[in-house]
N, C-alpha and C positions, 0 to 999 in steps of 0.2 A: 857492587852488585849491578849487573846490567839488565835492561829490559827493553821490550819493543815499544816504540812510540809511533803513533800515526800522525801524518801531516796531510792536510787536505789542500790541494792546489787547484786553481782554476785555470783551465787551458784557454788558448786563444779563441777556440770555437764556443766557449761558454760552459763546457762540461766540467764537472768537478771530479777530480781523480784523487784517490787515496794512496799515499806512499808510506812506506814503513822504514824505520831506521832503528839501529841498536844504539841505545844511549846508556850512560852511567850517571848515577847521582853522586856528586862530589860536594863535600862541605867546604866552603870558602868563608872563613870567619863565622858570621852568624847565619849566613844564607846557604841554601842548598841549590847548586846549579846543575844543569844537565850537560854532560860532556858527550859530544857526538863521537861514536865509535866507528860505525860503518853504515852505509846505505844498504837497504834490503830490497829496494825497488817496489813494485806493486804487489809482489807475492812474497810474504815473509817466510813461507814454508820452503821456498826454493830461491835463496838469494843469488844475485848475480856477481857480488863481490865477496870473495871468500878468503879468510886469512889462512896462510899455509906456513908450514915449518920450513927451515932452511934445507932440510933433507929432501923434501918434496920439490922445493925450488930447483935444487941441483938436478934432480931426476928430470923435471920438465925441460930445463935448459939443455941437458945432454940430449934428450930425445928430439928437441927442436933443431939442435945443431946437426944431428944425424938425419934430419928430415924424415923421422920415423914416428912422429906423434900423430895419433888418430884421435878423433873425438871419443871413441869407445875406451881408449887407454885413459884419457882424462876422466871420463865418467867413472871408470872403475877405480881409479886412484882416489877420487873425491868420495865415493861411496865407502871405501875402506877407511877413510878418515872420519866417517860418520856424518858427512854433509849430504843431505838430500839434494838431488839435481834433476832438473827436467831433462829428459832425453829427447830433445827436439833437435832440429837442424842447427848445429853449432856452426856459426860463420867464422868467428875468430876469437882469440883469447888475448888478454893483456896481462903481463906479469909486471907487478909494481913493487917498488921498494921504497919505504918511507924512511928517510934519513933521520928524522927526529925521533921516531919511535923504534927504529931499527926492526921493522917487521916487513914480511913479504905478504903479498896478496895477489890473487888472481881474479881477473874480471872476465866474465863470460858474455859474449855477444851472440845472440841468436838471430837467425834469419827472420826478418819481419814479413808477415803476410799482409799485403795491402787489401783494403776493402774492395777496391775495384777488381782485384784478381779473384777474390772469392765470388764476386758476382759473375764474372766471366766464366769461372769454373762451373757455377751452378747452371748458367745458360747452356754451356756445352754439354753438361750431363743430361739436360732435358732433351737436347737435339739427338743424343745417342739413343735414348729410349724410344 
C-alpha cells in the first residue's frame, strides 16, 4: 500500500519548503521500512514524474520521432490515463526507463517564472495605465 509523505527541506536562503513523495511501507524482518516510489515535487495533486505504460511510451516515442508531439497532445494523453496535469507552459519532457524495475516514466519540466520578471511585468503594467 502506498501513500504520500511530506519532506521539509531548508533552502540556501533559509526558507523552508515542503516536498511530497509517494512511498510504500514494506516489512523487512521485524521492522517496517518506507520504500521510495516516486517524487511528487511541491504539489502532490499535479506530479511532475508520472509512471506510464509501454503502450503510452511507444506512442510518445513515435510522435517525438515524427516531430509531431505538442504539449496539448501530451496533456490529453495524461488526462485520459487519469493523471491530473497542470496546463502551464511545458518547456520539455523526459522519458525514463528504470532497468531494475522495468518501468517507464515521464518527467514534465515547466517554464519557470522568475521573481524579477514578475516585478518587471507589474511595473510595465502600471506604466501602460
